[in-house]
HTML snippet that shows the backbone in 3Dmol.js (N, CA, C, O; Angstrom):
<script src="https://3Dmol.org/build/3Dmol-min.js"></script>
<div id="view" style="width:600px;height:400px;position:relative"></div>
<script>
const pdb = `
ATOM      1  N   MET A   1       0.821  -1.194   0.000  1.00  0.00           N
ATOM      2  CA  MET A   1       0.000   0.000   0.000  1.00  0.00           C
ATOM      3  C   MET A   1       0.868   1.263   0.000  1.00  0.00           C
ATOM      4  O   MET A   1       0.542   2.242  -0.671  1.00  0.00           O
ATOM      5  N   ILE A   2       1.961   1.238   0.746  1.00  0.00           N
ATOM      6  CA  ILE A   2       2.867   2.386   0.755  1.00  0.00           C
ATOM      7  C   ILE A   2       3.517   2.556  -0.616  1.00  0.00           C
ATOM      8  O   ILE A   2       3.756   3.676  -1.065  1.00  0.00           O
ATOM      9  N   ASN A   3       3.801   1.426  -1.278  1.00  0.00           N
ATOM     10  CA  ASN A   3       4.372   1.473  -2.622  1.00  0.00           C
ATOM     11  C   ASN A   3       3.429   2.193  -3.583  1.00  0.00           C
ATOM     12  O   ASN A   3       3.873   2.979  -4.421  1.00  0.00           O
ATOM     13  N   LEU A   4       2.146   1.929  -3.462  1.00  0.00           N
ATOM     14  CA  LEU A   4       1.146   2.588  -4.303  1.00  0.00           C
ATOM     15  C   LEU A   4       1.138   4.085  -4.045  1.00  0.00           C
ATOM     16  O   LEU A   4       1.120   4.879  -4.985  1.00  0.00           O
ATOM     17  N   LEU A   5       1.151   4.467  -2.795  1.00  0.00           N
ATOM     18  CA  LEU A   5       1.123   5.885  -2.439  1.00  0.00           C
ATOM     19  C   LEU A   5       2.368   6.611  -2.939  1.00  0.00           C
ATOM     20  O   LEU A   5       2.273   7.710  -3.484  1.00  0.00           O
ATOM     21  N   ILE A   6       3.523   6.001  -2.754  1.00  0.00           N
ATOM     22  CA  ILE A   6       4.769   6.606  -3.218  1.00  0.00           C
ATOM     23  C   ILE A   6       4.758   6.758  -4.737  1.00  0.00           C
ATOM     24  O   ILE A   6       5.186   7.784  -5.264  1.00  0.00           O
ATOM     25  N   THR A   7       4.272   5.745  -5.435  1.00  0.00           N
ATOM     26  CA  THR A   7       4.200   5.805  -6.899  1.00  0.00           C
ATOM     27  C   THR A   7       3.298   6.939  -7.362  1.00  0.00           C
ATOM     28  O   THR A   7       3.654   7.678  -8.280  1.00  0.00           O
ATOM     29  N   LEU A   8       2.138   7.083  -6.740  1.00  0.00           N
ATOM     30  CA  LEU A   8       1.212   8.152  -7.125  1.00  0.00           C
ATOM     31  C   LEU A   8       1.806   9.533  -6.847  1.00  0.00           C
ATOM     32  O   LEU A   8       1.633  10.452  -7.648  1.00  0.00           O
ATOM     33  N   VAL A   9       2.491   9.684  -5.740  1.00  0.00           N
ATOM     34  CA  VAL A   9       3.117  10.971  -5.414  1.00  0.00           C
ATOM     35  C   VAL A   9       4.218  11.301  -6.418  1.00  0.00           C
ATOM     36  O   VAL A   9       4.308  12.435  -6.887  1.00  0.00           O
ATOM     37  N   VAL A  10       5.052  10.323  -6.750  1.00  0.00           N
ATOM     38  CA  VAL A  10       6.144  10.550  -7.696  1.00  0.00           C
ATOM     39  C   VAL A  10       5.592  10.909  -9.076  1.00  0.00           C
ATOM     40  O   VAL A  10       6.078  11.840  -9.717  1.00  0.00           O
ATOM     41  N   VAL A  11       4.585  10.175  -9.529  1.00  0.00           N
ATOM     42  CA  VAL A  11       3.987  10.483 -10.839  1.00  0.00           C
ATOM     43  C   VAL A  11       3.377  11.880 -10.831  1.00  0.00           C
ATOM     44  O   VAL A  11       3.513  12.622 -11.804  1.00  0.00           O
ATOM     45  N   GLY A  12       2.711  12.241  -9.749  1.00  0.00           N
ATOM     46  CA  GLY A  12       2.119  13.574  -9.644  1.00  0.00           C
ATOM     47  C   GLY A  12       3.159  14.673  -9.684  1.00  0.00           C
ATOM     48  O   GLY A  12       2.972  15.688 -10.354  1.00  0.00           O
ATOM     49  N   ILE A  13       4.262  14.474  -8.964  1.00  0.00           N
ATOM     50  CA  ILE A  13       5.324  15.481  -8.951  1.00  0.00           C
ATOM     51  C   ILE A  13       5.965  15.605 -10.335  1.00  0.00           C
ATOM     52  O   ILE A  13       6.233  16.712 -10.801  1.00  0.00           O
ATOM     53  N   ILE A  14       6.208  14.473 -10.987  1.00  0.00           N
ATOM     54  CA  ILE A  14       6.805  14.517 -12.327  1.00  0.00           C
ATOM     55  C   ILE A  14       5.874  15.221 -13.310  1.00  0.00           C
ATOM     56  O   ILE A  14       6.324  16.032 -14.120  1.00  0.00           O
ATOM     57  N   LEU A  15       4.581  14.916 -13.242  1.00  0.00           N
ATOM     58  CA  LEU A  15       3.624  15.564 -14.141  1.00  0.00           C
ATOM     59  C   LEU A  15       3.563  17.064 -13.861  1.00  0.00           C
ATOM     60  O   LEU A  15       3.486  17.860 -14.796  1.00  0.00           O
ATOM     61  N   TRP A  16       3.595  17.455 -12.601  1.00  0.00           N
ATOM     62  CA  TRP A  16       3.587  18.876 -12.252  1.00  0.00           C
ATOM     63  C   TRP A  16       4.840  19.570 -12.778  1.00  0.00           C
ATOM     64  O   TRP A  16       4.762  20.675 -13.315  1.00  0.00           O
ATOM     65  N   LEU A  17       6.002  18.918 -12.623  1.00  0.00           N
ATOM     66  CA  LEU A  17       7.251  19.503 -13.122  1.00  0.00           C
ATOM     67  C   LEU A  17       7.210  19.670 -14.636  1.00  0.00           C
ATOM     68  O   LEU A  17       7.644  20.696 -15.160  1.00  0.00           O
ATOM     69  N   ILE A  18       6.691  18.671 -15.337  1.00  0.00           N
ATOM     70  CA  ILE A  18       6.586  18.767 -16.803  1.00  0.00           C
ATOM     71  C   ILE A  18       5.672  19.922 -17.185  1.00  0.00           C
ATOM     72  O   ILE A  18       6.006  20.713 -18.067  1.00  0.00           O
ATOM     73  N   ASN A  19       4.518  20.025 -16.525  1.00  0.00           N
ATOM     74  CA  ASN A  19       3.556  21.080 -16.863  1.00  0.00           C
ATOM     75  C   ASN A  19       4.074  22.468 -16.502  1.00  0.00           C
ATOM     76  O   ASN A  19       3.728  23.447 -17.162  1.00  0.00           O
ATOM     77  N   THR A  20       4.892  22.561 -15.470  1.00  0.00           N
ATOM     78  CA  THR A  20       5.353  23.868 -15.001  1.00  0.00           C
ATOM     79  C   THR A  20       6.596  24.354 -15.730  1.00  0.00           C
ATOM     80  O   THR A  20       6.670  25.521 -16.114  1.00  0.00           O
ATOM     81  N   TYR A  21       7.570  23.476 -15.924  1.00  0.00           N
ATOM     82  CA  TYR A  21       8.891  23.928 -16.358  1.00  0.00           C
ATOM     83  C   TYR A  21       9.252  23.603 -17.806  1.00  0.00           C
ATOM     84  O   TYR A  21      10.241  24.131 -18.315  1.00  0.00           O
ATOM     85  N   ILE A  22       8.491  22.760 -18.478  1.00  0.00           N
ATOM     86  CA  ILE A  22       8.811  22.449 -19.867  1.00  0.00           C
ATOM     87  C   ILE A  22       7.821  23.191 -20.764  1.00  0.00           C
ATOM     88  O   ILE A  22       6.624  22.907 -20.745  1.00  0.00           O
ATOM     89  N   PRO A  23       8.326  24.134 -21.543  1.00  0.00           N
ATOM     90  CA  PRO A  23       7.416  24.886 -22.416  1.00  0.00           C
ATOM     91  C   PRO A  23       6.984  24.030 -23.614  1.00  0.00           C
ATOM     92  O   PRO A  23       7.817  23.504 -24.351  1.00  0.00           O
ATOM     93  N   MET A  24       5.686  23.906 -23.786  1.00  0.00           N
ATOM     94  CA  MET A  24       5.147  23.199 -24.939  1.00  0.00           C
ATOM     95  C   MET A  24       3.749  23.714 -25.219  1.00  0.00           C
ATOM     96  O   MET A  24       3.132  24.390 -24.395  1.00  0.00           O
ATOM     97  N   ASP A  25       3.275  23.380 -26.390  1.00  0.00           N
ATOM     98  CA  ASP A  25       1.956  23.814 -26.810  1.00  0.00           C
ATOM     99  C   ASP A  25       0.882  23.226 -25.894  1.00  0.00           C
ATOM    100  O   ASP A  25       1.064  22.144 -25.336  1.00  0.00           O
ATOM    101  N   GLY A  26      -0.212  23.924 -25.742  1.00  0.00           N
ATOM    102  CA  GLY A  26      -1.290  23.482 -24.862  1.00  0.00           C
ATOM    103  C   GLY A  26      -1.892  22.153 -25.270  1.00  0.00           C
ATOM    104  O   GLY A  26      -2.279  21.353 -24.419  1.00  0.00           O
ATOM    105  N   LYS A  27      -1.972  21.914 -26.585  1.00  0.00           N
ATOM    106  CA  LYS A  27      -2.541  20.647 -27.068  1.00  0.00           C
ATOM    107  C   LYS A  27      -1.633  19.476 -26.695  1.00  0.00           C
ATOM    108  O   LYS A  27      -2.113  18.427 -26.266  1.00  0.00           O
ATOM    109  N   ILE A  28      -0.349  19.653 -26.855  1.00  0.00           N
ATOM    110  CA  ILE A  28       0.601  18.590 -26.519  1.00  0.00           C
ATOM    111  C   ILE A  28       0.580  18.341 -25.015  1.00  0.00           C
ATOM    112  O   ILE A  28       0.639  17.195 -24.570  1.00  0.00           O
ATOM    113  N   LYS A  29       0.496  19.406 -24.241  1.00  0.00           N
ATOM    114  CA  LYS A  29       0.446  19.276 -22.782  1.00  0.00           C
ATOM    115  C   LYS A  29      -0.809  18.517 -22.355  1.00  0.00           C
ATOM    116  O   LYS A  29      -0.762  17.698 -21.438  1.00  0.00           O
ATOM    117  N   SER A  30      -1.919  18.788 -23.015  1.00  0.00           N
ATOM    118  CA  SER A  30      -3.157  18.073 -22.712  1.00  0.00           C
ATOM    119  C   SER A  30      -3.034  16.588 -23.039  1.00  0.00           C
ATOM    120  O   SER A  30      -3.491  15.739 -22.273  1.00  0.00           O
ATOM    121  N   ILE A  31      -2.422  16.281 -24.168  1.00  0.00           N
ATOM    122  CA  ILE A  31      -2.228  14.887 -24.561  1.00  0.00           C
ATOM    123  C   ILE A  31      -1.340  14.165 -23.551  1.00  0.00           C
ATOM    124  O   ILE A  31      -1.626  13.029 -23.171  1.00  0.00           O
ATOM    125  N   VAL A  32      -0.272  14.815 -23.120  1.00  0.00           N
ATOM    126  CA  VAL A  32       0.625  14.212 -22.119  1.00  0.00           C
ATOM    127  C   VAL A  32      -0.142  13.954 -20.828  1.00  0.00           C
ATOM    128  O   VAL A  32       0.000  12.889 -20.227  1.00  0.00           O
ATOM    129  N   ASN A  33      -0.949  14.913 -20.397  1.00  0.00           N
ATOM    130  CA  ASN A  33      -1.729  14.745 -19.172  1.00  0.00           C
ATOM    131  C   ASN A  33      -2.711  13.587 -19.295  1.00  0.00           C
ATOM    132  O   ASN A  33      -2.850  12.799 -18.360  1.00  0.00           O
ATOM    133  N   ILE A  34      -3.385  13.472 -20.415  1.00  0.00           N
ATOM    134  CA  ILE A  34      -4.352  12.392 -20.621  1.00  0.00           C
ATOM    135  C   ILE A  34      -3.663  11.040 -20.620  1.00  0.00           C
ATOM    136  O   ILE A  34      -4.157  10.087 -20.017  1.00  0.00           O
ATOM    137  N   VAL A  35      -2.522  10.951 -21.295  1.00  0.00           N
ATOM    138  CA  VAL A  35      -1.783   9.688 -21.337  1.00  0.00           C
ATOM    139  C   VAL A  35      -1.333   9.276 -19.935  1.00  0.00           C
ATOM    140  O   VAL A  35      -1.430   8.104 -19.570  1.00  0.00           O
ATOM    141  N   VAL A  36      -0.849  10.223 -19.162  1.00  0.00           N
ATOM    142  CA  VAL A  36      -0.397   9.904 -17.800  1.00  0.00           C
ATOM    143  C   VAL A  36      -1.577   9.480 -16.926  1.00  0.00           C
ATOM    144  O   VAL A  36      -1.456   8.534 -16.147  1.00  0.00           O
ATOM    145  N   VAL A  37      -2.704  10.160 -17.044  1.00  0.00           N
ATOM    146  CA  VAL A  37      -3.879   9.791 -16.245  1.00  0.00           C
ATOM    147  C   VAL A  37      -4.369   8.392 -16.618  1.00  0.00           C
ATOM    148  O   VAL A  37      -4.717   7.610 -15.734  1.00  0.00           O
ATOM    149  N   ILE A  38      -4.403   8.067 -17.896  1.00  0.00           N
ATOM    150  CA  ILE A  38      -4.826   6.732 -18.328  1.00  0.00           C
ATOM    151  C   ILE A  38      -3.849   5.677 -17.813  1.00  0.00           C
ATOM    152  O   ILE A  38      -4.271   4.611 -17.364  1.00  0.00           O
ATOM    153  N   ALA A  39      -2.552   5.963 -17.874  1.00  0.00           N
ATOM    154  CA  ALA A  39      -1.553   5.019 -17.366  1.00  0.00           C
ATOM    155  C   ALA A  39      -1.722   4.795 -15.866  1.00  0.00           C
ATOM    156  O   ALA A  39      -1.595   3.665 -15.394  1.00  0.00           O
ATOM    157  N   VAL A  40      -2.007   5.854 -15.115  1.00  0.00           N
ATOM    158  CA  VAL A  40      -2.209   5.717 -13.673  1.00  0.00           C
ATOM    159  C   VAL A  40      -3.477   4.914 -13.374  1.00  0.00           C
ATOM    160  O   VAL A  40      -3.490   4.099 -12.452  1.00  0.00           O
ATOM    161  N   ILE A  41      -4.530   5.138 -14.140  1.00  0.00           N
ATOM    162  CA  ILE A  41      -5.767   4.373 -13.947  1.00  0.00           C
ATOM    163  C   ILE A  41      -5.523   2.893 -14.204  1.00  0.00           C
ATOM    164  O   ILE A  41      -5.980   2.044 -13.439  1.00  0.00           O
ATOM    165  N   ILE A  42      -4.804   2.579 -15.277  1.00  0.00           N
ATOM    166  CA  ILE A  42      -4.482   1.182 -15.575  1.00  0.00           C
ATOM    167  C   ILE A  42      -3.626   0.585 -14.466  1.00  0.00           C
ATOM    168  O   ILE A  42      -3.832  -0.564 -14.075  1.00  0.00           O
ATOM    169  N   TYR A  43      -2.665   1.355 -13.954  1.00  0.00           N
ATOM    170  CA  TYR A  43      -1.815   0.878 -12.851  1.00  0.00           C
ATOM    171  C   TYR A  43      -2.667   0.605 -11.602  1.00  0.00           C
ATOM    172  O   TYR A  43      -2.471  -0.406 -10.928  1.00  0.00           O
ATOM    173  N   LEU A  44      -3.601   1.494 -11.298  1.00  0.00           N
ATOM    174  CA  LEU A  44      -4.457   1.293 -10.135  1.00  0.00           C
ATOM    175  C   LEU A  44      -5.355   0.067 -10.298  1.00  0.00           C
ATOM    176  O   LEU A  44      -5.574  -0.676  -9.342  1.00  0.00           O
ATOM    177  N   LEU A  45      -5.871  -0.141 -11.502  1.00  0.00           N
ATOM    178  CA  LEU A  45      -6.712  -1.319 -11.741  1.00  0.00           C
ATOM    179  C   LEU A  45      -5.904  -2.599 -11.607  1.00  0.00           C
ATOM    180  O   LEU A  45      -6.392  -3.581 -11.048  1.00  0.00           O
ATOM    181  N   ARG A  46      -4.678  -2.603 -12.109  1.00  0.00           N
ATOM    182  CA  ARG A  46      -3.817  -3.786 -11.962  1.00  0.00           C
ATOM    183  C   ARG A  46      -3.449  -4.006 -10.506  1.00  0.00           C
ATOM    184  O   ARG A  46      -3.390  -5.147 -10.047  1.00  0.00           O
ATOM    185  N   PHE A  47      -3.199  -2.924  -9.773  1.00  0.00           N
ATOM    186  CA  PHE A  47      -2.858  -3.038  -8.363  1.00  0.00           C
ATOM    187  C   PHE A  47      -4.018  -3.633  -7.573  1.00  0.00           C
ATOM    188  O   PHE A  47      -3.811  -4.412  -6.643  1.00  0.00           O
ATOM    189  N   ALA A  48      -5.232  -3.263  -7.948  1.00  0.00           N
ATOM    190  CA  ALA A  48      -6.420  -3.768  -7.272  1.00  0.00           C
ATOM    191  C   ALA A  48      -6.799  -5.163  -7.743  1.00  0.00           C
ATOM    192  O   ALA A  48      -7.663  -5.805  -7.145  1.00  0.00           O
ATOM    193  N   GLY A  49      -6.162  -5.640  -8.812  1.00  0.00           N
ATOM    194  CA  GLY A  49      -6.454  -6.976  -9.315  1.00  0.00           C
ATOM    195  C   GLY A  49      -7.649  -7.043 -10.233  1.00  0.00           C
ATOM    196  O   GLY A  49      -8.157  -8.130 -10.512  1.00  0.00           O
ATOM    197  N   ILE A  50      -8.107  -5.899 -10.710  1.00  0.00           N
ATOM    198  CA  ILE A  50      -9.277  -5.865 -11.580  1.00  0.00           C
ATOM    199  C   ILE A  50      -8.915  -6.098 -13.032  1.00  0.00           C
ATOM    200  O   ILE A  50      -9.646  -6.769 -13.760  1.00  0.00           O
ATOM    201  N   ALA A  51      -7.792  -5.548 -13.453  1.00  0.00           N
ATOM    202  CA  ALA A  51      -7.391  -5.686 -14.863  1.00  0.00           C
ATOM    203  C   ALA A  51      -6.191  -6.587 -14.990  1.00  0.00           C
ATOM    204  O   ALA A  51      -5.710  -6.822 -16.099  1.00  0.00           O
TER     205      ALA A  51
END
`;
const viewer = $3Dmol.createViewer("view");
viewer.addModel(pdb, "pdb");
viewer.setStyle({}, {cartoon: {color: "spectrum"}});
viewer.zoomTo();
viewer.render();
</script>
């Protein structure tokens, strides 16, 4: 359970750093955010044993 929490915090910090400090177009930033959110959802489903 702690591993899950640490993973979510690290992914959140990395996504925040990308959104804050890497200049890119808004469309590309949105795509990156969507891909990361989908990856986290899949990770959570696998962690829960659903997928």
